[in-house]
C-alpha positions in Angstrom: 0.0 0.0 0.0 2.8 2.5 0.9 4.6 1.6 -2.3 1.5 2.5 -4.4 0.9 5.7 -2.6 4.5 6.8 -2.9 4.7 6.0 -6.6 1.3 7.7 -7.3 2.6 10.8 -5.6 5.7 10.7 -7.9 3.4 10.4 -10.9 1.5 13.5 -9.9 4.7 15.4 -9.7 5.7 14.1 -13.2 2.4 15.2 -14.5 2.9 18.7 -13.3 6.3 18.9 -15.0 4.8 17.5 -18.2 2.0 20.2 -18.3 4.5 22.9 -17.5 6.8 21.8 -20.3 4.0 22.1 -22.9 5.5 25.5 -23.9 9.1 24.4 -23.4 11.5 22.9 -26.0 10.8 19.6 -27.6 13.7 18.0 -25.8 12.3 19.0 -22.3 8.9 17.9 -23.3 10.2 14.5 -24.4 12.2 14.1 -21.2 9.1 14.9 -19.1 7.0 12.4 -21.1 9.6 9.7 -20.7 9.8 10.3 -17.0 6.0 10.0 -16.7 6.0 6.7 -18.7 8.7 5.3 -16.5 6.7 6.2 -13.4 3.4 4.8 -14.6 5.2 1.5 -15.5 6.5 1.4 -11.9 3.0 2.2 -10.6 1.5 -0.6 -12.6 4.0 -3.0 -11.2 3.4 -2.1 -7.5 -0.4 -2.2 -8.1 -0.1 -5.7 -9.5 1.9 -6.7 -6.4 -0.7 -5.2 -4.2 -3.5 -7.1 -6.1 -1.5 -10.3 -5.8 -1.2 -9.8 -2.1 -5.0 -10.0 -1.7 -4.9 -13.7 -2.5 -6.9 -15.7 -5.0 -10.0 -15.7 -2.8 -10.8 -12.1 -3.7 -10.4 -11.9 -7.5 -13.1 -9.2 -8.0 -11.2 -6.7 -5.8 -8.0 -7.6 -7.7 -9.8 -6.6 -10.9 -11.0 -3.3 -9.4 -7.4 -2.4 -8.5 -6.1 -3.3 -11.9 -8.8 -1.3 -13.6 -8.0 1.7 -11.5 -4.4 1.7 -12.6 -5.4 1.1 -16.2 -7.6 4.2 -16.0 -4.5 6.2 -14.8 -2.4 4.8 -17.6 -5.0 5.7 -20.3 -5.4 9.2 -18.8 -1.6 9.7 -18.9 -1.5 8.6 -22.6 -4.2 11.1 -23.4 -2.4 13.8 -21.4 0.9 13.2 -23.3 -1.0 13.4 -26.6 -2.7 16.7 -25.5 0.6 18.1 -24.3 2.2 17.5 -27.7 -0.8 19.0 -29.5 -0.7 22.1 -27.3 3.1 22.7 -27.7 3.8 26.2 -28.8 0.1 27.2 -29.0 -1.4 30.4 -27.6 -3.3 30.3 -24.3 -6.7 30.6 -25.9 -6.1 27.8 -28.4 -8.6 24.8 -28.2 -5.6 22.5 -27.9 -4.6 24.3 -24.6 -8.1 23.9 -23.3 -8.0 20.2 -24.1 -4.6 19.9 -22.3 -6.2 21.5 -19.1 -9.1 19.1 -19.4 -6.8 16.1 -19.8 -4.8 17.2 -16.8 -8.0 17.3 -14.7 -9.0 13.7 -15.8 -5.5 12.6 -14.9 -5.8 14.0 -11.4 -9.3 12.5 -11.0 -8.1 9.0 -12.0 -5.0 9.1 -9.7 -7.3 10.3 -6.8 -9.7 7.4 -7.7 -6.8 4.9 -7.6 -5.7 6.1 -4.1 -9.2 6.0 -2.7 -9.5 2.4 -4.1 -6.2 1.4 -2.5 -7.3 2.8 0.9 -10.7 1.1 0.7 -9.3 -2.4 -0.2 -8.6 -3.2 3.5 -11.9 -2.0 4.7 -14.8 -4.5 3.9 -17.4 -1.9 4.7 -16.3 0.6 2.0 -14.8 -1.8 -0.6 -18.0 -2.3 -2.6 -19.0 1.4 -2.3 -15.6 2.5 -3.6 -15.7 0.1 -6.5 -19.1 1.6 -7.5 -17.9 5.2 -7.2 -14.9 4.4 -9.4 -17.2 2.8 -12.0 -19.5 5.8 -12.0 -16.5 8.1 -12.6 -15.2 5.9 -15.4 -18.6 5.8 -17.2 -18.8 9.6 -16.9 -15.4 9.9 -18.7 -16.6 7.4 -21.4 -19.7 9.5 -21.9 -17.6 12.6 -22.4 -15.6 10.9 -25.2 -18.9 9.6 -26.7 -20.5 13.0 -26.6 -17.5 14.7 -28.3 -18.0 15.6 -32.0 -14.9 13.6 -33.0 -15.9 10.6 -35.2 -14.8 7.1 -34.1 -11.6 5.6 -35.5 -13.6 2.9 -37.3 -17.3 2.0 -38.0 -19.3 -1.1 -37.2 -22.7 -2.5 -38.1 -26.0 -2.1 -36.2 -25.8 -5.9 -35.5 -22.4 -5.4 -33.7 -24.0 -2.7 -31.6 -27.0 -4.9 -30.7 -24.7 -7.6 -29.5 -22.9 -5.2 -27.2 -26.1 -4.2 -25.4 -26.5 -7.7 -23.9 -23.6 -7.0 -21.4 -25.7 -4.2 -19.9 -28.6 -6.6 -19.2 -26.1 -9.1 -17.5 -24.6 -6.3 -15.4 -28.0 -5.1 -14.3 -29.0 -8.6 -13.2 -26.2 -8.4 -10.7 -26.9 -4.9 -9.5 -27.0 -5.9 -5.8 -23.6 -7.4 -5.8 -21.5 -4.2 -5.6 -18.1 -5.3 -6.7 -19.3 -7.6 -9.5 -21.6 -4.9 -10.7 -18.8 -2.3 -10.8 -16.6 -4.6 -12.8 -19.3 -5.7 -15.3 -20.8 -2.2 -15.7 -17.6 -0.5 -16.7 -17.0 -2.9 -19.6 -20.7 -3.1 -20.6 -21.3 0.6 -20.8 -17.9 1.4 -22.4 -18.5 -1.4 -25.1 -22.1 -0.1 -25.7 -21.0 3.5 -26.2 -18.1 2.6 -28.5 -20.3 0.2 -30.6 -23.2 2.8 -30.7 -20.9 5.6 -32.0 -19.2 3.2 -34.5 -22.6 2.0 -35.8 -24.0 5.6 -35.9 -21.2 6.7 -38.2 -21.6 3.8 -40.6 -21.7 5.2 -44.2 -25.2 3.7 -44.8 -26.7 5.5 -41.8 -28.4 8.8 -42.5 -27.7 12.0 -40.5 -31.1 11.9 -38.8 -30.7 8.3 -37.7 -27.2 9.0 -36.5 -28.3 11.8 -34.2 -31.2 9.7 -32.8 -28.8 6.7 -32.2 -26.3 9.0 -30.4 -29.1 10.5 -28.3 -30.4 7.1 -27.3 -26.9 5.8 -26.5 -26.3 8.8 -24.2 -29.8 8.3 -22.6 -29.0 4.7 -21.9 -25.7 5.5 -20.3 -27.3 8.3 -18.3 -30.0 5.9 -17.1 -27.5 3.3 -16.1 -25.5 5.9 -14.1 -28.7 6.8 -12.3 -29.2 3.1 -11.4 -25.7 2.8 -10.0 -26.1 6.0 -8.0 -29.3 4.6 -6.5 -27.5 1.3 -5.7 -24.8 3.4 -4.0 -27.3 5.3 -1.9 -29.0 2.0 -0.8 
């Protein structure tokens, strides 16, 4: 636990340096990025050790821990990309705004990891923490889904329909906190990705696309509301 907290703190410091160097030389920016990558690699290793120390009798909590560090790694990748895009840009440039937003997501995900680590040893808060982390993850997936940026690839409506089955399965286990958290993250993320890919299929009209995107968002919003109700109960 101490190893994870210490390494996470080092990563936060690396992140600050990375953002500060957005306006510096390419060499300094590259050094800051390399340092961050090195630290996230160490963080992943200590989190894996922490998950292993829980023992095989608690695999769901192990998955929650691994997912938390994966979220941090993804946020760091996005932040490095945003930093490169903002390099040399004026303060009012959209790329600089995106950099600030990416930095906030990074801080949120590191905080979420730390809360998860602290909750692992407390049976009373373990399930609650897993649900809170999932709710935050779904909100971040929704932000990506709602952006005007088209998906990297397209898929068929049939692919999308298949992806919705995971939501039904996750809902059926809504009273098992940790299992719900693990299933829900994947189910909603897969549904949103498949929905956007299907909506941008070349044979889909603009009107149908907008309706599909609206219903995909409404579905995720409704599921978030369900998880928040479970959290309250």
